C-alpha positions as CSV (number, residue, x, y, z in Angstrom):
1,M,-0.2,0.1,-0.1
2,L,2.6,2.5,1.1
3,W,5.0,1.9,-1.9
4,F,1.5,2.3,-4.3
5,G,0.4,5.3,-2.2
6,F,4.0,7.0,-3.3
7,I,3.1,6.5,-7.0
8,Y,-0.4,8.1,-7.1
9,L,-2.3,11.0,-6.1
10,P,-4.6,10.8,-2.9
11,G,-8.3,10.4,-3.4
12,K,-9.9,7.2,-5.0
13,A,-6.6,5.4,-6.7
14,H,-5.6,5.2,-2.8
15,L,-8.9,4.1,-2.0
16,Q,-8.4,1.1,-4.6
17,I,-5.3,0.2,-3.9
18,G,-6.0,-0.1,-0.1
19,A,-9.5,-2.6,-1.3
20,G,-7.6,-4.4,-3.6
21,S,-4.6,-4.9,-1.3
22,T,-7.0,-6.1,2.0
23,L,-8.5,-8.6,-0.6
24,I,-5.0,-9.7,-1.5
25,G,-4.0,-11.1,2.5
26,I,-7.9,-12.2,2.8
27,T,-7.5,-14.4,-0.3
28,M,-3.7,-15.6,0.8
29,E,-5.1,-15.9,3.8
30,I,-7.7,-18.5,3.1
31,L,-5.6,-20.6,0.7
32,Q,-3.1,-21.0,3.5
33,G,-5.8,-22.4,5.5
34,L,-6.9,-24.7,2.4
35,T,-3.2,-26.6,2.5
36,G,-2.0,-29.0,4.8
37,Y,0.6,-27.4,6.3
38,R,-0.6,-24.0,6.9
39,S,-3.3,-22.5,9.2
40,F,-5.7,-20.0,8.4
41,E,-5.3,-17.0,11.2
42,C,-8.0,-14.7,11.9
43,T,-4.7,-12.3,14.0
44,D,-3.3,-12.3,10.0
45,L,-6.2,-11.0,8.3
46,I,-6.3,-8.1,11.6
47,Y,-2.6,-7.4,10.7
48,N,-2.6,-7.5,7.1
49,F,-5.7,-4.6,7.7
50,L,-3.1,-2.8,9.9
51,G,-0.3,-2.5,7.6
52,V,-2.7,-1.2,4.7
53,M,-4.1,1.2,6.9
54,A,-0.7,2.1,8.1
55,G,0.7,2.3,4.2
56,W,-2.6,4.1,3.5
57,L,-1.9,7.0,6.6
58,L,1.9,7.6,6.2
59,A,1.0,7.8,1.9
60,R,-0.9,10.8,3.0
61,T,2.2,12.6,5.1
62,R,4.7,14.4,3.7
63,L,6.7,11.3,3.6
64,S,5.6,10.7,0.3
65,M,7.6,13.2,-1.5
66,A,10.5,11.7,0.1
67,L,11.3,9.5,-2.8
68,I,10.4,12.3,-5.5
69,H,13.5,14.5,-3.1
70,L,15.6,11.5,-3.4
71,E,15.2,10.2,-7.4
72,K,15.9,14.4,-7.9
73,A,19.5,14.4,-5.6
74,L,20.4,11.3,-7.3
75,A,19.9,13.0,-10.7
76,H,21.4,15.7,-9.3
77,L,24.3,13.8,-8.4
78,K,24.4,11.3,-11.1
79,R,24.8,14.7,-13.2
80,Q,27.9,15.7,-11.1
81,V,29.6,12.6,-11.5
82,F,29.1,11.6,-15.2
83,D,29.3,15.0,-16.7
């Protein structure tokens, strides 16, 4: 969620990505329960959802601009080294 939250602007896309991430977590947990060597855990579902929510919240902060600033700094450094 956090990675995709950095790519897309807040709004409908963030809600869709959050819902999709949550559905992936639910699906994986159900599939684990269908295997003979893994188990379905409700607590894992809760932690997966909390992880999605944490990513969603962090993507709405100034932290989301950190990757843009890092990319600009690296591009500037690259120009200095290779020019």
